[in-house]
C-alpha positions in Angstrom: -61.2 65.5 -9.4 -63.3 68.6 -9.4 -66.8 68.5 -7.8 -68.5 69.2 -11.2 -66.7 66.3 -12.9 -67.4 64.0 -9.9 -71.1 64.7 -10.1 -71.3 63.3 -13.6 -70.3 59.9 -12.4 -72.7 57.2 -11.2 -73.4 57.5 -7.5 -71.5 54.4 -6.5 -68.4 55.7 -8.5 -68.6 58.9 -6.6 -68.6 57.0 -3.3 -65.7 54.8 -4.5 -63.6 57.9 -5.4 -64.3 59.6 -2.1 -63.3 56.4 -0.2 -60.0 56.3 -2.2 -59.3 59.9 -1.4 -59.9 59.3 2.3 -57.5 56.3 2.3 -54.9 58.3 0.4 -55.2 61.1 2.9 -54.5 58.6 5.7 -57.9 58.6 7.4 -57.9 54.8 7.3 -54.6 53.0 7.5 -53.6 49.6 6.1 -55.4 46.7 7.7 -57.8 49.1 9.5 -61.5 48.2 9.6 -63.8 50.5 7.7 -67.1 51.8 9.2 -70.0 49.5 8.5 -71.9 49.8 5.2 -74.8 51.5 7.1 -72.4 54.1 8.7 -70.8 54.8 5.4 -74.2 55.2 3.7 -75.1 57.8 6.4 -71.8 59.6 5.8 -72.2 59.8 2.1 -76.0 60.2 2.2 -76.6 57.3 -0.2 -78.2 53.8 0.1 -76.5 50.8 1.6 -76.6 49.1 -1.8 -74.7 52.0 -3.4 -72.0 51.7 -0.7 -71.8 47.9 -1.1 -71.3 48.2 -4.8 -68.5 50.8 -4.3 -66.8 48.6 -1.7 -67.1 45.5 -3.9 -65.3 47.2 -6.7 -62.5 48.3 -4.4 -62.2 44.7 -3.2 -61.7 43.6 -6.8 -59.2 46.4 -7.3 -57.2 45.1 -4.3 -57.6 48.3 -2.3 -59.9 46.6 0.3 -60.4 43.1 1.5 -63.2 41.4 3.5 -63.1 39.1 6.4 -66.2 37.0 7.0 -68.0 38.1 10.1 -65.7 41.0 10.7 -66.1 43.5 7.9 -64.1 45.3 5.3 -60.5 46.4 5.7 -57.9 48.5 3.9 -55.4 46.3 2.1 -51.7 46.7 2.3 -50.5 48.7 -0.8 -48.5 46.7 -3.3 -44.8 47.4 -3.5 -42.8 48.0 -6.6 -42.8 44.3 -7.4 -46.7 44.3 -7.4 -47.0 40.8 -5.8 -44.1 39.3 -7.8 -41.0 37.9 -6.0 -37.9 35.8 -6.6 -37.5 32.3 -5.2 -35.3 29.3 -5.6 -36.2 27.4 -8.9 -38.7 24.6 -8.2 -39.5 25.7 -4.7 -42.9 27.1 -5.4 -43.9 27.4 -1.7 -40.7 29.0 -0.5 -41.1 32.2 1.5 -39.4 35.0 -0.6 -36.4 36.8 0.8 -36.5 40.5 1.1 -35.3 42.5 -2.0 -33.0 45.4 -1.3 -33.2 48.4 -3.5 -30.4 50.7 -4.6 -31.4 54.0 -6.0 -29.2 55.0 -8.9 -30.6 58.4 -9.9 -33.3 60.4 -11.6 -33.1 62.2 -14.9 -35.6 63.9 -17.3 -36.4 62.4 -20.7 -39.0 63.0 -23.5 -41.7 60.5 -24.3 -41.2 58.6 -27.5 -44.1 58.2 -29.9 -44.7 54.6 -28.6 -44.4 55.6 -24.9 -46.7 58.6 -25.5 -49.4 56.3 -26.9 -49.2 54.0 -24.0 -49.1 56.7 -21.3 -51.7 58.9 -23.1 -49.5 61.9 -23.1 -48.3 64.0 -26.1 -45.2 62.9 -28.0 -42.1 64.5 -26.4 -43.8 65.2 -23.1 -41.3 65.4 -20.2 -41.0 62.2 -18.1 -39.1 61.5 -14.9 -36.7 58.5 -15.5 -35.8 56.7 -12.3 -33.2 53.9 -12.2 -32.8 51.4 -9.5 -31.0 48.1 -8.8 -32.4 45.2 -6.8 -30.4 42.7 -4.8 -31.3 39.5 -3.0 -29.0 37.6 -0.6 -26.3 40.0 -1.7 -26.7 39.2 -5.3 -27.7 41.6 -8.0 -31.0 40.3 -9.5 -32.7 43.2 -11.4 -32.5 46.6 -12.9 -35.5 48.9 -13.1 -36.2 51.9 -15.4 -39.3 53.7 -14.2 -41.0 56.5 -16.2 -43.4 59.0 -14.6 -45.2 61.9 -16.4 -43.7 65.2 -15.2 -47.0 67.0 -15.8 -48.6 64.9 -13.1 -45.7 64.3 -10.7 -43.6 67.4 -11.2 -42.6 67.7 -7.5 -40.9 64.3 -7.3 -37.8 64.7 -5.1 -34.8 62.4 -5.2 -34.7 62.6 -1.3 -38.1 60.9 -1.3 -36.8 58.2 -3.6 -33.8 57.6 -1.3 -35.9 57.5 1.8 -38.9 55.5 0.6 -38.8 51.7 0.0 -39.9 52.2 -3.7 -41.6 54.4 -6.3 -45.1 53.1 -5.5 -44.7 53.9 -1.8 -43.4 57.4 -2.7 -46.4 58.1 -5.0 -48.9 57.0 -2.4 -47.3 59.0 0.5 -46.5 62.2 -1.4 -49.2 62.3 -4.1 -52.0 60.2 -2.7 -51.7 58.0 -5.8 -52.2 54.3 -5.4 -51.2 52.2 -8.4 -52.4 48.9 -9.9 -51.0 46.9 -12.7 -52.9 47.5 -16.0 -50.9 45.4 -18.4 -47.6 43.4 -18.3 -45.4 41.4 -20.6 -42.3 39.2 -20.3 -39.7 38.2 -22.9 -36.2 36.9 -23.0 -33.9 39.4 -24.7 -30.2 40.4 -25.0 -29.9 43.7 -23.0 -28.3 46.8 -24.4 -24.8 47.9 -23.6 -25.8 50.2 -20.8 -28.0 47.5 -19.1 -25.1 44.9 -19.5 -22.8 47.3 -17.7 -25.2 48.1 -14.9 -26.1 44.4 -14.4 -22.4 43.4 -14.5 -22.9 40.8 -17.3 -20.1 39.2 -19.2 -20.7 38.7 -22.9 -24.0 38.2 -24.6 -26.3 36.8 -21.8 -30.1 36.8 -22.3 -32.1 38.2 -19.5 -35.9 38.3 -18.7 -37.3 41.7 -19.7 -40.5 42.7 -17.9 -42.6 45.5 -19.2 -45.4 47.0 -17.1 -48.0 49.7 -17.4 -49.6 50.8 -14.1 -52.6 53.0 -13.7 -54.1 54.8 -10.7 -57.4 53.6 -9.3 -59.3 55.8 -11.7 -57.6 54.0 -14.7 -55.3 56.9 -15.6 -51.9 55.6 -16.9 -49.3 56.7 -14.3 -46.2 54.6 -14.6 -44.2 52.7 -17.2 -41.6 50.3 -16.0 -39.0 48.2 -17.7 -37.3 45.6 -15.6 -34.4 43.4 -16.5 -34.3 40.3 -14.3 -31.4 37.8 -13.8 -33.2 34.5 -13.5 -30.2 32.1 -13.7 -30.3 31.5 -10.0 -33.8 32.5 -9.0 -37.3 32.1 -10.5 -40.1 34.6 -10.7 -43.4 33.9 -8.9 -46.5 35.9 -8.0 -47.8 36.1 -4.5 -51.3 36.9 -3.5 -51.6 40.4 -1.9 -53.1 40.7 1.6 
């Protein structure tokens, strides 16, 4: 954000965005203790109350977390599952197994009218389309379609997608963009022919479709994801982050 635009924001919002920038640039790593509110107030030349309000919002956003008597720390960034995981049906306290990702490829598509409205881009705007499969315990469990606006993330490289554990990690490391889930929806559907083939399904088998809009920490729509989950052997659960 340009300095002129930043100056129009309330003071605590200016501090919040500068903290986010410094985290994205790697000044403070995950689980690292931030300077005290007094020290940050001196650094930003604002009151302690302004810093506290900025930090409190970042805690609510999941970027930071507090430990009583110790201070405020940088939270681990969420992965592509954003706190969701797969476990054995009925075992609600089971520790989730690691999901292994298989990168299928990246192409360029144009935003439909519906997608353009959700992502706040013009109709027909170019989008990166990233496809991935997820496996657990050797079994195929999910297929992802990820759409990113080219105008914002033009430099996305397939090498990064192969090397990084997921799209969210790639966006944070290479673009300094940390995402949070803005809206999500689940429904049982019959997948299309292409999805049936990629998921290795036989016949008409309903799957759980998961739709998700994710924004950056400034609230700008940054990712649209469609996920098809095979839940015949595993159940979806949500784990607390940090």
